[in-house]
C-alpha positions in Angstrom: 104.3 115.8 98.5 102.4 119.1 99.4 99.8 120.8 97.1 98.5 124.0 98.9 95.7 126.7 97.4 96.0 127.6 93.9 99.4 124.6 93.5 99.1 122.6 90.9 100.3 118.9 91.3 103.1 119.8 88.3 104.5 121.9 91.2 104.8 120.1 94.2 106.2 121.5 96.7 108.8 119.5 99.0 109.1 121.0 103.2 112.4 121.2 104.2 112.9 121.4 108.6 116.1 122.3 109.7 118.0 122.0 112.6 120.9 124.4 113.9 123.0 124.0 117.3 125.3 126.7 117.5 127.5 126.6 120.8 129.2 129.1 119.8 126.1 131.9 119.2 124.7 130.4 122.1 121.4 129.9 120.4 119.7 126.5 118.1 117.8 127.6 115.2 114.8 125.5 114.0 113.6 126.9 110.3 110.8 126.1 108.2 110.7 126.1 104.5 109.6 124.9 101.5 112.0 124.2 97.6 109.7 123.6 94.9 109.5 120.8 92.5 112.6 121.4 90.8 115.0 121.6 93.6 112.9 119.4 96.3 112.3 116.2 94.2 116.4 115.8 94.3 117.0 117.7 97.4 120.0 115.6 99.7 117.8 115.8 102.9 121.0 114.8 105.5 121.0 114.3 109.1 124.6 115.2 108.9 123.6 118.8 107.0 120.5 119.2 110.1 118.2 119.0 107.1 114.7 116.8 107.0 111.9 116.4 105.4 108.9 115.2 107.6 107.6 113.3 104.1 110.8 111.0 105.7 109.2 110.3 108.7 106.7 109.1 107.9 106.4 105.0 107.1 102.9 104.5 104.8 101.3 101.4 103.9 99.2 100.7 100.4 96.5 98.3 100.8 94.7 98.1 97.0 94.3 101.5 96.3 94.1 102.6 99.9 97.2 104.2 101.7 97.6 104.9 105.1 100.2 106.2 107.4 100.7 103.6 110.1 103.9 104.9 111.7 105.9 108.2 112.4 109.2 108.8 113.8 110.9 111.0 115.6 114.4 112.7 115.2 115.8 113.8 118.3 118.6 116.0 118.9 120.8 117.3 122.2 122.6 120.7 122.2 124.7 122.3 125.0 124.3 125.9 125.5 125.1 128.2 128.3 122.8 127.4 130.6 122.1 123.9 130.1 121.6 120.9 127.8 118.3 121.0 125.6 117.0 118.2 124.0 114.8 119.3 119.8 112.7 116.2 119.5 111.4 116.8 115.3 108.0 114.7 114.5 105.9 115.1 111.2 102.4 116.7 111.5 100.4 114.3 109.4 96.8 116.6 108.7 95.0 113.1 107.0 96.1 109.4 107.9 95.1 108.4 104.9 96.7 110.7 102.7 93.4 111.7 100.9 90.3 114.1 101.1 91.9 117.9 101.2 94.5 117.3 102.8 95.5 114.3 101.8 99.0 115.9 99.9 100.3 117.8 102.8 102.5 117.2 105.4 104.6 119.6 107.5 106.3 119.5 111.9 105.8 120.0 115.0 109.0 120.3 117.2 109.6 120.4 121.1 112.1 122.1 122.7 113.4 120.5 126.7 115.6 122.5 128.8 117.3 119.6 131.4 114.5 117.4 131.5 111.3 120.3 131.5 109.3 121.0 128.2 109.8 124.3 127.8 107.7 124.1 124.9 105.6 121.3 124.6 104.5 119.9 120.7 104.1 122.9 119.0 103.1 122.4 114.6 105.1 124.5 112.3 102.1 124.6 110.7 98.5 123.8 112.9 96.2 123.2 110.0 96.8 121.8 106.4 93.9 124.9 104.9 92.9 128.2 105.3 94.9 131.1 107.0 96.2 130.5 110.4 99.9 131.7 110.6 102.4 129.5 109.2 106.0 129.4 112.1 109.3 129.3 109.7 111.7 130.0 112.4 112.2 129.0 115.6 115.0 130.3 118.2 116.2 128.7 121.3 118.4 131.5 123.2 121.0 129.3 125.7 121.4 132.5 128.2 117.9 132.2 129.2 116.5 129.6 127.3 113.4 131.9 125.7 112.0 130.5 122.8 111.7 132.8 119.6 108.7 131.8 117.7 108.7 134.0 113.7 105.6 133.1 111.7 103.7 134.0 108.4 100.9 134.7 106.7 99.8 131.7 105.0 99.7 133.3 101.5 102.8 134.4 102.2 104.9 131.3 102.9 103.0 129.5 99.9 
């Protein structure tokens, strides 16, 4: 769960990453959004629908009162567009391996775009920092015709 700025524990926010391969429109779309606690607690994340939670991409181990992220997982998706084959890798962006401190309850995701075995967009976090005012990536569009990767960002205060 993620607690941001003035958000209280009762207002837990759940990150939602979506992936859509659309050969008909010749684009791949990734989105980064948030679900509020009422919707997020029971949201049906599924690979079939292309909806993912970064919390599902980490393995945590509890030892006494300490919790630690011990392993992360990646999701690899392949999409064929007019210009060739694209591989999209989604992975968690962990701010605190101990899940403690000011960034402890925060998590985000990162993406990589590979076109015909060449990284055209290296690992890029949707959110660089768990605090501050750095812009947050809300949408990534890959265009098959040109292989262009277009990124839409929002100021942090508009995202949360």
